[in-house]
Every structure is written in C-alpha cells, then in structure tokens.
C-alpha positions in Angstrom: -32.1 0.5 -57.3 -31.5 -1.8 -60.2 -31.5 -5.5 -59.9 -27.8 -5.8 -60.6 -26.9 -3.2 -57.9 -29.0 -5.1 -55.4 -27.3 -8.4 -56.3 -23.9 -6.9 -55.8 -25.0 -5.5 -52.4 -26.3 -8.9 -51.3 -23.0 -10.6 -52.5 -21.0 -8.0 -50.5 -23.0 -8.7 -47.4 -22.5 -12.4 -47.8 -18.8 -12.1 -48.0 -18.5 -10.5 -44.6 -17.4 -13.0 -41.9 -20.1 -13.9 -39.5 -19.2 -12.9 -35.9 -19.2 -15.8 -33.5 -20.6 -15.5 -30.0 -17.9 -15.7 -27.4 -18.0 -18.8 -25.3 -16.5 -18.7 -21.8 -13.4 -20.8 -21.7 -13.7 -23.9 -19.4 -11.8 -23.7 -16.1 -8.4 -25.3 -16.2 -8.0 -28.3 -14.0 -5.2 -28.5 -11.4 -3.9 -26.4 -8.6 -4.6 -22.7 -8.5 -1.7 -20.3 -9.4 0.7 -19.6 -6.5 0.4 -16.1 -5.1 3.4 -15.0 -3.0 2.6 -13.0 0.2 5.0 -10.8 2.2 5.0 -13.5 5.0 6.1 -16.2 2.5 8.8 -13.9 1.1 10.2 -13.3 4.6 10.1 -17.0 5.3 12.0 -17.9 2.1 14.5 -15.1 2.8 15.1 -16.3 6.3 15.5 -20.0 5.3 18.1 -19.0 2.7 19.8 -16.8 5.3 20.0 -19.8 7.7 22.1 -21.6 5.0 19.4 -23.9 3.6 19.8 -25.0 0.0 17.1 -24.3 -2.6 16.0 -27.9 -2.5 15.6 -27.8 1.3 13.7 -24.5 1.1 11.4 -26.0 -1.5 10.8 -29.0 0.7 10.1 -27.0 3.8 7.8 -24.6 2.0 5.9 -27.5 0.3 6.3 -26.1 -3.2 8.0 -27.2 -6.4 11.5 -25.9 -7.0 10.3 -24.2 -10.2 7.6 -22.3 -8.4 10.1 -21.2 -5.8 12.5 -20.0 -8.5 9.8 -18.2 -10.4 8.2 -16.3 -7.5 11.0 -15.9 -5.0 14.1 -15.3 -7.2 15.0 -12.1 -5.3 14.7 -13.8 -1.9 16.8 -16.7 -3.0 19.6 -14.4 -4.2 19.5 -11.9 -1.3 18.5 -14.0 1.7 22.1 -14.8 2.8 23.2 -11.2 2.2 20.4 -10.0 4.5 21.3 -12.5 7.2 25.0 -11.4 7.0 24.0 -7.8 7.2 21.9 -8.5 10.3 24.7 -10.3 12.0 27.2 -7.6 11.1 24.9 -4.9 12.5 24.5 -6.9 15.8 28.3 -7.5 16.0 29.1 -3.9 15.3 26.6 -2.8 18.0 28.2 -5.2 20.5 31.7 -4.1 19.6 31.1 -0.3 20.0 28.0 -0.3 22.2 24.6 1.4 21.5 22.5 3.6 23.7 19.0 2.6 24.8 16.3 3.6 22.3 13.0 5.2 23.3 9.7 5.8 21.4 7.9 9.1 21.2 6.2 8.6 24.5 9.4 7.9 26.4 9.0 4.2 26.7 12.2 2.2 26.3 12.1 0.2 23.1 15.6 -1.3 23.2 18.0 -1.9 26.0 21.4 -0.2 26.1 24.2 -2.4 24.6 27.5 -2.2 26.4 30.6 -2.6 24.4 32.0 -6.1 24.4 35.8 -6.4 24.2 35.7 -9.8 22.4 33.5 -8.4 19.6 35.9 -5.4 19.2 38.9 -7.8 19.0 37.1 -10.0 16.4 36.2 -6.9 14.4 39.8 -5.6 14.6 41.2 -9.0 13.4 38.7 -9.7 10.6 38.0 -6.2 9.3 41.1 -4.2 10.2 43.7 -6.8 9.6 45.1 -6.8 13.1 46.7 -9.9 14.5 48.1 -11.2 17.7 51.9 -11.2 17.8 53.7 -13.5 20.1 55.0 -11.8 23.3 58.7 -12.2 22.5 58.2 -10.4 19.2 56.3 -7.5 20.7 59.1 -6.6 23.2 62.2 -7.3 21.2 62.4 -11.0 21.8 65.6 -13.0 21.8 68.6 -12.3 19.5 68.1 -15.4 17.5 64.4 -14.8 16.9 63.7 -14.2 13.2 62.5 -10.7 12.3 58.8 -10.3 11.8 57.3 -8.9 8.7 53.7 -8.2 9.2 51.5 -8.2 6.1 47.9 -7.3 6.4 45.2 -6.7 3.9 42.5 -4.4 5.2 39.5 -4.2 3.0 41.0 -3.1 -0.3 44.2 -1.8 1.4 47.4 -3.8 1.0 49.7 -2.6 3.8 52.7 -4.5 2.4 52.5 -2.7 -0.9 51.1 0.9 -0.2 51.9 2.2 -3.7 49.4 -0.2 -5.2 46.5 1.3 -3.3 43.8 3.7 -4.4 44.4 7.1 -2.6 40.7 7.3 -1.6 40.9 3.9 0.1 44.1 4.9 1.9 42.5 8.1 3.1 39.5 6.2 4.6 41.9 3.6 6.1 44.1 6.2 7.8 41.1 8.2 9.1 39.7 5.0 10.6 43.0 4.1 12.1 43.5 7.5 13.6 40.0 7.4 15.1 40.6 4.0 16.6 43.9 5.1 18.0 42.4 8.2 19.6 39.8 6.0 21.5 42.5 3.7 23.0 43.3 4.7 26.6 
C-alpha cells in the first residue's frame, strides 16, 4: 500500500466515533413503584361500592390520589356498579326465592332462599311501575272521588303513551306481565 492510501485509511478510522462503555444508572431515590395486587383491586372496588369518595379511598388505602387514579381507574369507575349488581342479585333471589345449592360431593354450599313478599313488592313497585292505589279507588270509591289516571314508566316502556314505545320493548314487557300474572293465585 502506498503512503497516501495508508494515511486515508488512518484518517477514516479516526473519524469513527469511539464507543463508550455503558455505565449502570444510579438507583433513583424515593419510594418504589406501586404494584397493584388482586386483593388491593378488590378492596378499592369494595370501598367505592360502599359509597366512599376517591379522597376517602385514597386516605384509607394510604396512597396518593394520583396513584389511585393511575393504577385503579377501572375499579374507581365500576366499584359502585358491581355493588349495585350484587344488591340487585340478592334482592331478586329474595323476591323469587332460590333453591339450595350443592357441590359435586353433595355437600350443601348455599341454603335455600324462600321468597319474601316484601322484596317482591319492592321489585314490582320500582322495576315494574306498580303502585299502591287507595282502597276507595280500587273498588269504585265515592261518586265525588276524582277519576284516577295511572301513569307508569316501566323500564323503557311508557304505559301512558304506548305508541311511543319500541315494539321489542313492548313484547318483553307484555311477556313479563303475562308471566307475573300467571303466577298470582
């Protein structure tokens, strides 16, 4: 190789950047990152379901509100819905009753739930739009009693304005009403 070629090769090598050795980054000071567990998720969901505010949940859980919001957003949004669903499931079982439940070995896991009339009445009033009518109105009443116009909204059903209802909703409503009427003795 000639001298000029060698000089160019040396210059080319000199232009390449020198690789630096990696140095381990120093450990950050402060608390370790929060790691949510299934138990903590259940606890946050339960507290929200009990009606606690986010500030109260944050205080009880001994964590910053931002940490709570960052790691438990789903639980904060759905905790009250889960609690309402659990209460509705229990109320429904109490209203209609539920048979005892057994495991594979024949051991009773859950007691039989007998129907409770109060729960059924509550369900009928709040979910089916039923109401109590004063006795004089049920049986004709007096001549000077004003006529009763009963208006009830059942789910998405407006019984005062049937033309405004969706036919599918009406079909479900009438099927449920017929089923309820067939169980009355």
